[in-house]
N, C-alpha and C positions, 0 to 999 in steps of 0.2 A: 517469412522474413527473407528479404533479398538484399544483395550487395551489388554495387556498381563499381566497375574497375576498368582498367585498360585505357587505351587512348580515347579521349573524349568521354570517358565513363560509359563506353558502349558495351562492355562485357557484363552481362547480368547473370548472377548466380543465386540460386535459392538455397537457403540454409535450413537444416532440420535439427531440432533440439530434442533432448530427452526430458524427463520430468523435472530435472533440476535446472534446465536451461542450457546445459552443455551442448555445444554444436557437435553432432555426431556424423553428419553427412552433408555433402554439398553437391548440388547438381547444376550443370550449365543450363542455359536457356533451351538447349537442344535435348535436354534430358540425360546428358552424360554424367555419370557419377565420377567425380574427380578424386574420390577417396573416402575412407571411413576413419573418423577420429576416435581414439580410445584414451582413457585416463584411468589412473588408479584412484582410490577413494579420496585422496587429498588433491587430486588434479594434476599429477605429473603426466604430461602428455606422452602418447605413444610415439615411437620413432618416426612413424610415417604420417603424423598429423600435419594438416595443412590449414591455411586460413588465418586471418587476423584474430577472429573471435573464436574462443575455444571453451575452456572449462567455465561452467555456469554463465556462458555468454560473454565472458570478460576478454579484454584485449591481452593477448599473449605477447610479452616483451622478450622475444627470443634471445636478444643480446645479453640479457641478464638472468634469463631463466625464471622470470616472475610474471605475475598478472597484475594489471592495473585495475583496481577495484574502486575507482572513483575517489572515495574518501581515503583509501590507503593502498599500499602495495603489498601483495600477498606472495609468499614463497611456498609453492607446493612441496618442495623438497624438505623444507623445515616444518610444513604444516601449520604455519602461523603467519600473522601479519608482521610487517616490519616496522609499523608505527603503532602507537597506543590508540585505543578506541576513542574516537572523538566524543562519544557520549559518556565517557568515564566509566564508573562502576555500575551504571544502571543495568548493564547486561550480565556481567559476571566479574569475579575478582581478578581474573587473568586478563589484562588489558591487551594482550597480543593474540589470544586464542582465536581460532577460526571456528565459528558456530558451536562453541562449547565442546570442541573435539568430537563432534558427531557429524561428519561430512556426508554420511550416507543418507541420513534422514533430513538434513537441513541444508540450506544455502543462504549466503549473505551477499547478494549481488552488488551492494554498494559499499561494503566494508563497514556499515553501521546500520543496525536495524532501526528504522525510522518511525514505525507505528507499532506500539506494543500494548499488551494487556497487563493488568496487575497480577493476575493469577491464571492458572490453567482452567479452573472452573469458570471464571468470568470470560475467558477467551472463547470457550465453546458457545456461550450465550451470545456474545458479541458477533462471533463468526456467523451464527444463524441469522441474526438481524441484518448483517451486511449482505449476505447472499440472497436474502429475500427481495432485495431491490437492485443491487449492482449487477450489471450485465456480465462481468467476469465472475470467476469463482475464486474465493479467497479463503485462506486458513491461517490460523495462528500456529506457528511451528513449536518445536520443543522448548524454545527460548521465549515463548509467548509473544513472538514478533509476527506481524502480519505479512503474508506473502500472497502473491497472485499465482494460482496454480492452474488456471484454466482461462481460455479466452471466451468470447461471446457464446451464450447459449441460445436464447431466443430473443433477438433484439426488440421484437414487438412487445415483450413482456417485462423487460428489465431496462435499467437506465445506463446508457453509455456515459452520460455526464457524471454520474456518481462514480463509475469505474475510473473515469479519467482523473477525477479529483483524488481518489484513493491511490492511483498509480503515481501521480505527481508527489503525493505526500510520502509514499514509500521511497521514491527516488530523491527526496529532498535531503540536504545535509542537516536539517533540523529534525527534532524528535517530538512526536506526539504520544501521549499516554492515554489509554482508554480504561475506564473503570466503571463498575456498577455499584452505586451507593444510594441510599435513600436520602441522605443529608449531606450538606457541605458546611464548612466553617467559614462564614463570611465576616472577617474582621472580628472574631470572637463570638459571633452570634451563630447558633446552629439553625440552619435553614432547611426545611423539608422541601425537596425539589418538586414533589408532586403538588404540594399546596401553593408554592410561590415561584417555582422555576419552570413550570410547564414540562416537568419530567427530565430536564437536562440543563447542564451549564458547562461552560468552557472557560478556563482561565485565560488571561491575557498573555501575550508574548509570542515569540517565534517558536517556542517549545511548549505548546499548550497541553493541558490536561483536560480531557473530555470526560464528564461524569454524567451518567444517565441512570435512572432508577430501574429501567427495564420494564416499566409499566405503561400500558396505553393511556392516552390522555384524551378526555372527552370534553370538548367545548372550551378548552383553555386558550385556543387560538381561533381566529375567524377566517372563514373562507372568503375568496374574492367575490362570491355571490351574496355576502352579507349574512350568511348562516354560520352557526358554530361548526368548527372543523374537528372531527374525530381523527386522532392520529394513533397509529400503532406504535409499539415500542421501537420498531425498526425505522419508522418515519421520524421519530424524535432523534434517534442517533444520526440519521441522514442529515437532519437539519443542523445538528452540531458540527458535523463534518464539513458540509458544503457552504454553510453560511458563516460559521464561526472559526473552527480550527484550520480548515483548508486555506482560507485567505490569509490568516495570520502566519502560517508556515510558508506560504508561497508568494506573499507580497501582493495579494489581490485586494479588491474592494471588500472591506469587512462589513458584516452584518446586513448586506443587501439581500433581500428576499428573492431576488432574481434567479440565482442558481438553484434554489429549492424549487421554484416553480418550473424551471427547466426540467429538473428531475421528475417532478409530478406530471409534466406533460409527456414524459416518455414511458410511464407505467400505466396500465389499464385502470380505469375507474377512479383515478386520483383527482381530487379537486384542487384548484389553485388556492394558495394561501394569500390572504390580504396583507398588504404592508401595514406597518404600525410605526409609531415614533422610534421604537428601538430597532426596527427592521425595515428601512425604506426600500423603495424600488431601486 
């Protein structure tokens, strides 16, 4: 990560972050260390800290002694946000708390967790599905909220497109929920997703709910070569993210099969999916 400053933006500095994204060191283009940043567990900066971006990578507002967390302003001295959580009580009952008062193990870089799982058990399964395809490494934290904890692994084996969609969803002011369930209630009718939904479904709206069964699907979709397409549980979840939920949250073209085929083109031995009336090119 680099910053540009000075006259004509000609001064280039490289920033180094710890596991929570806090900027702990800054080097000039000549390799000179301009100082080490330190913080207490809630983000109070050390007296010698420098730079605009500091605790969990957020903008330090020195004039008021607070951080700009995009959705809210955070006071490290109080250890709380100054505004209520924009997602309401979906995270916790204290609308001002920072990461459930567990800043050592968690971070909230936007002031609102934007992709979350229903439970810890489901979070582990969903995490495994995501990391089997996405180029970055993701985890659900103690609040069952999705975080990116690692950059690219082997680009030739994983999908940059999938990671980019997940990153944008995490940074979005909207909220997506992921859950694992065999059935959904469709206007009073119980629908088995393996039998009628291809293993997954996503509700409409800018705050969608993604539901997958966690089971592989054999032949319920067609490949672009005209042959039945077998899909892993991870591929079903990927479809719901890049074709359904992502565009709804981010304002993109909904239900286009194009993003899914872009992901499939980035991972080994994956066949393209054919378009259909519900998922045009």
